[in-house]
Rosetta silent file (secondary structure, phi, psi, omega in degrees, C-alpha in Angstrom):
SEQUENCE: XXXXXXXXXXXXXXXXXXXXXXXXXXXXXXXXXXXXXXXXXXXXXXXXXXXXXXXXXXXXXXXXXXXXXXXXXXXXXXXXXXXXXXXXXXXXXXXXXXXXXXXXXXXXXXXXXXXXXXXXXXXXXXXXXXXXXXXXXXXXXXXXXXXXXXXXXXXXXXXXXXXXXXXXXXXXXXXXXXXXXXXXXXXXXXXXXXXXXXXXXXXXXXXXXXXXXXX
SCORE:     score description
SCORE:     0.000 S_00000001
   1 L     0.000  139.717 -177.499  -12.345  -19.957    3.493 S_00000001
   2 L   -89.664  130.659 -175.178   -9.515  -17.638    4.369 S_00000001
   3 L  -123.586  -17.868 -178.563   -6.109  -19.370    4.335 S_00000001
   4 E  -153.030  156.144 -175.619   -3.789  -16.437    3.897 S_00000001
   5 E  -124.339  130.520  176.629   -3.637  -12.609    4.497 S_00000001
   6 E  -114.665  121.265 -175.058   -2.169  -10.154    2.083 S_00000001
   7 E  -103.833  138.087  164.090   -1.338   -6.627    3.386 S_00000001
   8 L   -75.032  170.842 -173.511   -1.034   -3.324    1.641 S_00000001
   9 L  -104.485  -80.999 -172.582    1.793   -1.344    3.254 S_00000001
  10 E   -63.646  128.464  179.649    1.243    2.403    3.728 S_00000001
  11 L    88.045  -11.066 -177.779   -1.770    3.025    5.877 S_00000001
  12 L  -117.474  -61.874  174.385   -2.224   -0.617    6.833 S_00000001
  13 L   -90.750  -44.628 -179.014    1.045   -1.695    8.406 S_00000001
  14 E  -125.877  170.185  171.917    3.037    1.396    8.569 S_00000001
  15 L  -121.977  116.792  172.835    2.440    5.118    8.150 S_00000001
  16 L  -129.890   13.716 -176.939    4.585    7.034    5.573 S_00000001
  17 H   -55.884  -40.243 -177.739    1.822    9.219    4.151 S_00000001
  18 H   -73.140  -24.737  177.168    3.484   12.429    5.465 S_00000001
  19 H   -71.961  -47.252  175.180    6.947   11.389    3.975 S_00000001
  20 H   -59.714  -45.099  179.196    5.193   10.939    0.641 S_00000001
  21 H   -55.977  -55.288 -173.676    3.245   14.208    0.962 S_00000001
  22 H   -63.781  -35.882 -174.578    6.477   16.184    1.742 S_00000001
  23 H   -75.507  -39.934  174.437    8.443   14.611   -1.101 S_00000001
  24 H   -60.543  -42.826 -177.514    5.738   15.343   -3.627 S_00000001
  25 H   -63.620  -44.887 -174.728    5.232   18.868   -2.241 S_00000001
  26 H   -67.468  -36.759  170.446    8.979   19.546   -2.557 S_00000001
  27 H   -59.116  -49.890 -179.097    8.912   18.267   -6.127 S_00000001
  28 H   -56.907  -44.929  179.548    6.018   20.364   -6.883 S_00000001
  29 H   -62.983  -29.927 -177.720    7.538   23.488   -5.516 S_00000001
  30 H   -80.275  -12.550  178.565   10.554   23.039   -7.800 S_00000001
  31 L  -112.221   15.555  179.079    8.432   22.953  -10.858 S_00000001
  32 L    83.404   13.994  175.422    6.247   25.863   -9.884 S_00000001
  33 L   -99.982  114.029  179.689    3.375   23.886   -8.164 S_00000001
  34 L  -114.761    5.463 -170.636    2.646   25.459   -4.762 S_00000001
  35 L  -120.022   28.068  175.440   -0.994   24.237   -4.163 S_00000001
  36 L   -76.101  125.153 -165.597   -0.412   20.426   -3.798 S_00000001
  37 L  -114.454  172.493  177.770   -2.697   19.514   -0.802 S_00000001
  38 H   -62.100  -34.754 -173.910   -3.251   16.623    1.532 S_00000001
  39 H   -68.570  -37.774  178.980   -6.453   15.833   -0.448 S_00000001
  40 H   -61.713  -38.946 -176.733   -4.284   15.475   -3.626 S_00000001
  41 H   -70.511  -35.006  174.781   -2.013   13.079   -1.678 S_00000001
  42 H   -59.806  -37.935  179.375   -4.954   10.940   -0.587 S_00000001
  43 H   -63.295  -18.436  172.818   -5.785   10.466   -4.187 S_00000001
  44 L   -83.843   -4.873  176.903   -2.404    8.824   -4.719 S_00000001
  45 L   -57.136  131.308  170.092   -2.983    6.106   -2.251 S_00000001
  46 L    86.626  -13.920 -178.100   -2.666    2.675   -3.657 S_00000001
  47 L  -111.332  172.516 -164.259   -1.462    3.660   -7.134 S_00000001
  48 L   -82.400  173.587 -176.522    1.856    3.587   -8.801 S_00000001
  49 H   -56.731  -48.478 -172.851    4.604    6.275   -8.997 S_00000001
  50 H   -78.545  -31.745  172.402    3.846    7.508  -12.544 S_00000001
  51 H   -67.109  -39.517  177.665    0.097    7.647  -11.919 S_00000001
  52 H   -63.712  -34.944  176.557    0.766    9.613   -8.633 S_00000001
  53 H   -59.379  -48.511 -179.848    2.969   12.038  -10.796 S_00000001
  54 H   -54.968  -35.807  177.778    0.059   12.659  -13.146 S_00000001
  55 H   -66.856  -41.735  171.471   -2.047   13.895  -10.135 S_00000001
  56 H   -60.665  -42.074 -175.444    0.657   16.468   -9.258 S_00000001
  57 H   -74.395  -12.449  174.424    0.940   17.520  -12.935 S_00000001
  58 L   -64.208  -16.409 -179.216   -2.766   18.247  -13.092 S_00000001
  59 L   -93.952    8.649  175.392   -1.881   21.436  -11.361 S_00000001
  60 L  -134.160  153.360  175.470    0.311   22.807  -14.118 S_00000001
  61 L   -86.141  -13.129 -178.139   -0.138   23.681  -17.808 S_00000001
  62 L   -61.140  135.388  173.414    3.487   22.691  -18.483 S_00000001
  63 L  -107.167  127.108 -178.707    3.677   19.595  -20.826 S_00000001
  64 L  -106.777  142.896  177.878    6.314   17.148  -20.026 S_00000001
  65 L   -79.866  168.376 -177.950    7.722   14.359  -22.311 S_00000001
  66 H   -55.501  -42.573 -173.527    7.783   10.706  -21.015 S_00000001
  67 H   -64.014  -43.523  178.977   11.513   11.099  -20.373 S_00000001
  68 H   -64.814  -38.665 -179.181   10.971   14.267  -18.299 S_00000001
  69 H   -65.903  -39.309 -176.853    8.182   12.556  -16.279 S_00000001
  70 H   -59.918  -42.279 -176.659   10.389    9.550  -15.495 S_00000001
  71 H   -63.007  -38.943 -177.056   13.096   11.955  -14.365 S_00000001
  72 H   -70.747  -38.791 -177.273   10.673   13.891  -12.153 S_00000001
  73 H   -70.212  -35.271 -179.831    9.242   10.644  -10.556 S_00000001
  74 H   -73.106  -29.920  175.575   12.700    9.459   -9.844 S_00000001
  75 H   -67.915  -40.396 -179.378   13.674   12.829   -8.191 S_00000001
  76 H   -64.171  -45.583  179.622   10.533   12.535   -6.032 S_00000001
  77 H   -62.254  -38.388  178.160   11.476    9.009   -5.097 S_00000001
  78 H   -57.774  -39.570 -174.826   15.005   10.080   -4.113 S_00000001
  79 H   -70.531  -40.112  179.342   13.549   12.686   -1.800 S_00000001
  80 H   -61.240  -49.911  179.939   11.192   10.045   -0.433 S_00000001
  81 H   -59.225  -39.456  177.542   13.912    7.499    0.046 S_00000001
  82 H   -60.830  -35.559 -173.368   16.184    9.914    1.956 S_00000001
  83 H   -77.299  -20.280  178.253   13.301   10.556    4.451 S_00000001
  84 H   -65.311  -17.524  176.210   12.928    6.744    5.088 S_00000001
  85 H   -61.469  -15.691 -173.193   16.025    6.927    7.161 S_00000001
  86 H   -94.495   -0.129 -173.631   14.000    8.400    9.996 S_00000001
  87 L   -75.997  153.449  172.105   11.542    5.336    9.908 S_00000001
  88 L  -160.214 -176.849 -179.498   11.531    2.841   12.890 S_00000001
  89 H   -56.300  -22.743 -177.590    9.190    0.528   14.679 S_00000001
  90 H   -60.907  -24.034 -175.710    7.510    3.578   16.105 S_00000001
  91 H   -95.265    8.558  166.862    5.859    4.093   12.633 S_00000001
  92 E   -71.226  129.907 -176.109    4.131    0.630   12.746 S_00000001
  93 L   -69.768  148.947  178.223    0.465    1.205   12.955 S_00000001
  94 L   -44.903  132.109  171.181   -1.605    0.195   15.919 S_00000001
  95 L    83.776   -5.109  178.631   -2.563   -3.511   16.057 S_00000001
  96 H   -63.931  -53.683 -178.163   -0.227   -4.519   13.182 S_00000001
  97 H   -63.561  -35.000  179.227    2.302   -6.438   15.247 S_00000001
  98 H   -69.537  -42.338 -175.039   -0.272   -8.043   17.302 S_00000001
  99 H   -76.409  -36.719 -176.900   -2.293   -9.314   14.200 S_00000001
 100 H   -62.236  -43.421 -176.853    0.852  -10.451   12.393 S_00000001
 101 H   -64.695  -37.735 -177.189    1.797  -12.494   15.585 S_00000001
 102 H   -63.103  -46.200 -175.263   -1.738  -13.897   15.776 S_00000001
 103 H   -62.177  -47.199 -177.913   -1.533  -15.034   12.032 S_00000001
 104 H   -63.249  -43.419 -178.034    1.931  -16.674   12.655 S_00000001
 105 H   -59.317  -34.103 -176.106    0.637  -18.417   15.805 S_00000001
 106 L  -103.383    9.249  169.094   -2.242  -19.858   13.895 S_00000001
 107 L    68.989   35.877  171.990   -0.236  -20.750   10.763 S_00000001
 108 L   -88.898  125.508  165.164   -1.766  -18.270    8.288 S_00000001
 109 E   -62.986  146.531 -178.216    0.651  -17.369    5.594 S_00000001
 110 E  -131.205  150.887 -174.123    1.205  -13.663    5.106 S_00000001
 111 E  -144.063  157.696  171.777    2.277  -11.582    2.135 S_00000001
 112 E  -101.168  129.168  174.109    2.827   -7.884    1.209 S_00000001
 113 E  -129.895   95.484 -173.992    1.065   -6.469   -1.789 S_00000001
 114 L  -128.027  136.882  176.673    2.276   -2.964   -2.407 S_00000001
 115 L   -65.702  -16.805 -170.890    2.731   -0.629   -5.291 S_00000001
 116 L   -79.019  136.709  175.531    5.870    0.760   -3.725 S_00000001
 117 L   -84.972   -3.082  179.816    9.230   -0.291   -4.955 S_00000001
 118 L   -95.638    0.258 -172.614   10.616    0.813   -1.582 S_00000001
 119 H   -48.405  -54.485  178.457    8.542   -1.786    0.185 S_00000001
 120 H   -53.755  -40.730  174.386   11.432   -4.124    1.214 S_00000001
 121 H   -62.096  -40.301  176.773   13.326   -1.125    2.626 S_00000001
 122 H   -63.663  -38.581 -179.480   10.354    0.037    4.567 S_00000001
 123 H   -70.857  -40.176  173.517    9.804   -3.378    6.109 S_00000001
 124 H   -62.989  -46.636 -171.488   13.449   -3.434    7.081 S_00000001
 125 H   -68.155  -29.893 -176.588   13.480    0.037    8.728 S_00000001
 126 L  -103.485   15.470  175.680   10.312   -0.801   10.741 S_00000001
 127 L    71.018   15.182 -173.170   11.300   -4.226   11.838 S_00000001
 128 L  -100.217   -8.418 -172.173    8.629   -6.033    9.887 S_00000001
 129 H   -57.225  -37.528 -173.803   10.668   -7.743    7.102 S_00000001
 130 H   -87.931    2.137 -176.913   11.064  -11.028    9.013 S_00000001
 131 H   -96.731  -10.331 -172.394    7.295  -10.981    9.955 S_00000001
 132 L  -112.790  131.977 -178.156    6.107  -11.326    6.334 S_00000001
 133 L   -79.892  -28.842 -176.267    6.384  -14.594    4.404 S_00000001
 134 E  -146.735  148.610  179.005    6.327  -13.134    0.861 S_00000001
 135 E  -124.221  123.373  170.305    6.684   -9.749   -0.775 S_00000001
 136 E  -120.716  125.022 -171.166    5.064   -8.555   -3.901 S_00000001
 137 L  -145.121 -167.320 -173.424    5.786   -4.838   -4.741 S_00000001
 138 L   -64.223  -15.608 -176.645    6.441   -2.381   -7.498 S_00000001
 139 L   -75.088  -25.567 -168.983    9.642   -4.377   -8.353 S_00000001
 140 L   -99.582  -18.623 -168.420    7.390   -7.449   -9.317 S_00000001
 141 L  -126.251  161.018  175.741    4.525   -5.870  -11.255 S_00000001
 142 L  -112.612  -13.453 -173.900    3.887   -3.653  -14.250 S_00000001
 143 L  -117.027  130.409  176.388    0.219   -2.773  -13.536 S_00000001
 144 L   -84.579  157.680  172.198   -1.057   -0.599  -10.608 S_00000001
 145 L   -55.374  145.127    6.195   -4.125   -1.097   -8.499 S_00000001
 146 L   -82.609   23.037  173.560   -7.006   -1.312   -9.224 S_00000001
 147 L   -83.180  139.673 -171.243   -5.577   -3.937  -11.517 S_00000001
 148 L   -76.007   -4.040 -167.608   -5.185   -7.038   -9.199 S_00000001
 149 H   -48.174  -42.554 -176.430   -1.728   -8.012  -10.416 S_00000001
 150 H   -65.599  -37.736 -177.608    0.270   -7.244   -7.210 S_00000001
 151 H   -77.193  -30.775  166.023   -2.166   -9.256   -5.073 S_00000001
 152 H   -58.038  -44.821  177.477   -2.110  -12.187   -7.661 S_00000001
 153 H   -64.582  -41.592 -176.704    1.569  -12.249   -7.466 S_00000001
 154 H   -69.413  -29.620  176.362    1.647  -12.239   -3.774 S_00000001
 155 H   -67.646  -44.308 -177.923   -0.890  -15.200   -3.596 S_00000001
 156 H   -58.473  -42.676 -179.721    1.281  -17.090   -6.195 S_00000001
 157 H   -54.691  -41.084 -175.433    4.364  -16.482   -4.007 S_00000001
 158 H   -79.176  -24.750 -179.345    2.491  -17.855   -1.071 S_00000001
 159 L    80.596   29.073  178.539    1.080  -20.849   -3.124 S_00000001
 160 L  -113.974  139.003 -179.024   -2.574  -20.077   -1.941 S_00000001
 161 L   -61.686  144.381 -178.983   -5.540  -20.007   -4.239 S_00000001
 162 H   -58.110  -35.477 -177.920   -6.865  -16.441   -4.833 S_00000001
 163 H   -64.988  -14.133 -178.114  -10.213  -17.248   -3.461 S_00000001
 164 H  -106.945   15.114  179.418   -8.655  -18.162   -0.132 S_00000001
 165 E  -108.564  138.823  169.855   -6.820  -14.829    0.335 S_00000001
 166 E   -99.399  130.732  174.947   -7.786  -11.848    2.503 S_00000001
 167 E  -110.098  133.672  178.511   -6.511   -8.581    1.402 S_00000001
 168 E  -111.046  129.659 -167.348   -6.219   -5.678    3.928 S_00000001
 169 E  -143.877  149.698  175.315   -6.390   -2.292    2.288 S_00000001
 170 L  -123.754   23.902  175.880   -6.826    1.347    3.073 S_00000001
 171 L  -132.164  151.340  176.581   -7.506    2.666   -0.535 S_00000001
 172 H   -68.343  -34.903  178.928  -10.589    2.212   -2.745 S_00000001
 173 H   -62.912  -32.507 -179.066   -8.250    1.216   -5.598 S_00000001
 174 H   -66.839  -48.728 -179.939   -6.833   -1.532   -3.367 S_00000001
 175 H   -59.796  -46.964 -176.504  -10.351   -2.826   -2.460 S_00000001
 176 H   -60.152  -43.446  176.984  -11.364   -2.825   -6.082 S_00000001
 177 H   -59.685  -41.156  177.524   -8.138   -4.729   -6.993 S_00000001
 178 H   -57.761  -44.713 -172.885   -8.794   -7.297   -4.273 S_00000001
 179 H   -69.292  -39.459  173.394  -12.300   -7.958   -5.517 S_00000001
 180 H   -55.683  -32.143 -173.815  -11.120   -8.109   -9.130 S_00000001
 181 L   -87.924    2.617  169.256   -8.678  -10.718   -8.092 S_00000001
 182 L    79.729   30.698 -175.503  -11.515  -12.862   -6.604 S_00000001
 183 L  -109.907  162.005  170.108  -10.258  -12.312   -2.980 S_00000001
 184 E   -69.107  151.134  178.604  -11.814  -11.353    0.316 S_00000001
 185 E  -129.172  125.897  169.355  -11.313   -7.567    1.148 S_00000001
 186 E  -109.174  117.044 -176.276  -10.888   -5.913    4.456 S_00000001
 187 E   -91.890  124.760  178.188  -11.204   -2.118    4.379 S_00000001
 188 E  -129.188  165.510  179.004   -9.543   -0.147    7.092 S_00000001
 189 H    68.276 -140.579 -170.626   -8.916    3.506    7.799 S_00000001
 190 H   -57.212  -28.453 -179.677  -10.160    6.080    5.449 S_00000001
 191 H  -102.795   18.539 -171.643  -11.995    3.525    3.303 S_00000001
 192 L   -60.698  -20.008  177.074  -13.504    1.505    6.103 S_00000001
 193 L   -96.267   16.190 -178.074  -17.053    2.184    4.730 S_00000001
 194 L   -62.964  120.862 -173.826  -16.174    1.038    1.187 S_00000001
 195 L   -68.171  -17.506 -176.088  -19.404   -0.878    0.199 S_00000001
 196 L   -82.628  -17.590 -174.743  -17.379   -3.450   -1.903 S_00000001
 197 L   -70.397  146.010  178.418  -15.438   -4.642    1.103 S_00000001
 198 L   -82.917  -36.124 -175.002  -16.334   -7.952    2.813 S_00000001
 199 E  -141.163  159.621 -178.911  -15.126   -6.653    6.258 S_00000001
 200 E  -145.960  153.144  172.431  -14.086   -3.301    7.829 S_00000001
 201 E  -160.156  156.168  178.827  -12.359   -1.968   10.886 S_00000001
 202 L   -61.106  -38.889 -179.428  -11.030    1.430   11.954 S_00000001
 203 L  -170.481  172.614 -177.446   -7.524   -0.104   12.115 S_00000001
 204 H   -65.884  -11.859  178.769   -5.941   -3.456   12.966 S_00000001
 205 H   -82.472  -14.118  178.985   -6.137   -2.786   16.756 S_00000001
 206 H  -113.540   16.385 -178.322   -9.979   -2.869   16.521 S_00000001
 207 L   -75.880  137.535  175.572  -10.120   -5.869   14.148 S_00000001
 208 L   -95.160  112.749 -174.356  -12.361   -8.902   15.187 S_00000001
 209 H   -62.311  -16.990  179.993  -10.071  -11.814   14.331 S_00000001
 210 H   -60.311  -20.766 -177.997  -13.152  -13.964   13.936 S_00000001
 211 H   -62.984  -22.402 -178.360  -13.504  -12.742   10.363 S_00000001
 212 H   -65.340  -14.709 -179.394  -10.763  -15.309    9.473 S_00000001
 213 H   -90.764    9.341 -176.468  -13.419  -18.085    9.978 S_00000001
 214 L   -64.859  138.472  172.179  -15.532  -16.583    7.103 S_00000001
 215 L   -92.014    0.000    0.000  -16.607  -19.129    4.341 S_00000001
């Protein structure tokens, strides 16, 4: 039985994909990588900052030390954070506000489960911060999806058993993490056909809320 809903952030509640892409592309150009593509950016969905950096660095033969990698990841994050100033409620994805309102009306606790350390800021900028009951993000965890840690932390913060949580995800890594955590998984967007998901939808505006009655 589903008693709580845990949301990924990018691609589920808000759209910041283009901001991430531009930040990685800018960093890449600075270190001589000029062929970072949207397809590369898609591979970064749902995973942590350092893992995302490795995808960028696949395109160069230059070897960087761990200290240099940390500095590069921080530089990218600074570019990305600067771009967040442009975020507003217009960047909330279709159906997100309506689904959150429905969950609140029907007393379903909600949480965020995101790899992003910028998640609280993004929620503030888009007007969603007060609509989520608990936040688990990159500031709370040490392991990235497909490890289920971020979702387990979110469920613990809500005080809801893992098997009673529904995770909403738009990445294969996120769906895998949800199932590893013993949770229901709703696949949306690009991964809506993921065979491991329990439910699917194009986005939250097309979601059949009756899935919440699943046993």
